[in-house]
MIDOMAR-929272 format. One record per residue (C-alpha): x, y, z; residue in one letter. Coordinates in steps of 0.5 Angstrom, whole numbers, plus 500, padded with zeros to 3 digits. Layout:
<recs>
XYZA
...
</recs>
This chain:
<recs>
895381620X
889378624X
890374630X
887368626X
892369620X
898370625X
896363629X
896360622X
902362620X
906360627X
903353627X
904351620X
910348617X
912347610X
916341608X
920338602X
919331602X
921326596X
916321595X
914316590X
909319585X
905312586X
905313593X
902320593X
897317588X
895312592X
894316598X
890321594X
885316592X
884313599X
883320602X
879323597X
883330599X
882336594X
890336593X
896333596X
897337602X
890335604X
891328602X
897328606X
894331612X
888326612X
893320612X
898323617X
892324622X
889317620X
896314622X
897318628X
890316631X
891309629X
898309633X
894312639X
889307639X
895301639X
898305645X
892305648X
890298647X
897296649X
896299656X
889296657X
892289655X
897290661X
892293666X
885291664X
879294666X
875292672X
868293673X
865292680X
861286681X
854289682X
855293675X
850292670X
848296664X
841295665X
841298672X
844304668X
839304663X
833304668X
836310672X
834315665X
</recs>
């Protein structure tokens, strides 16, 4: 058994979930996955990314970014 094989075995989890067929079909349609596992993986990653973005937006809303008064994107471009 190679190190890569061991890594994959250790870091993967097999689960059993009871989900409606319609939900699975819709997820497969939108993700374009080759199979249910790939489709669910794509959907879960997309959901997780969305949640992280919501969290980041909330943090920025609570503590907005501030730029120096002298900041100018044109000055950055001129330096190149």
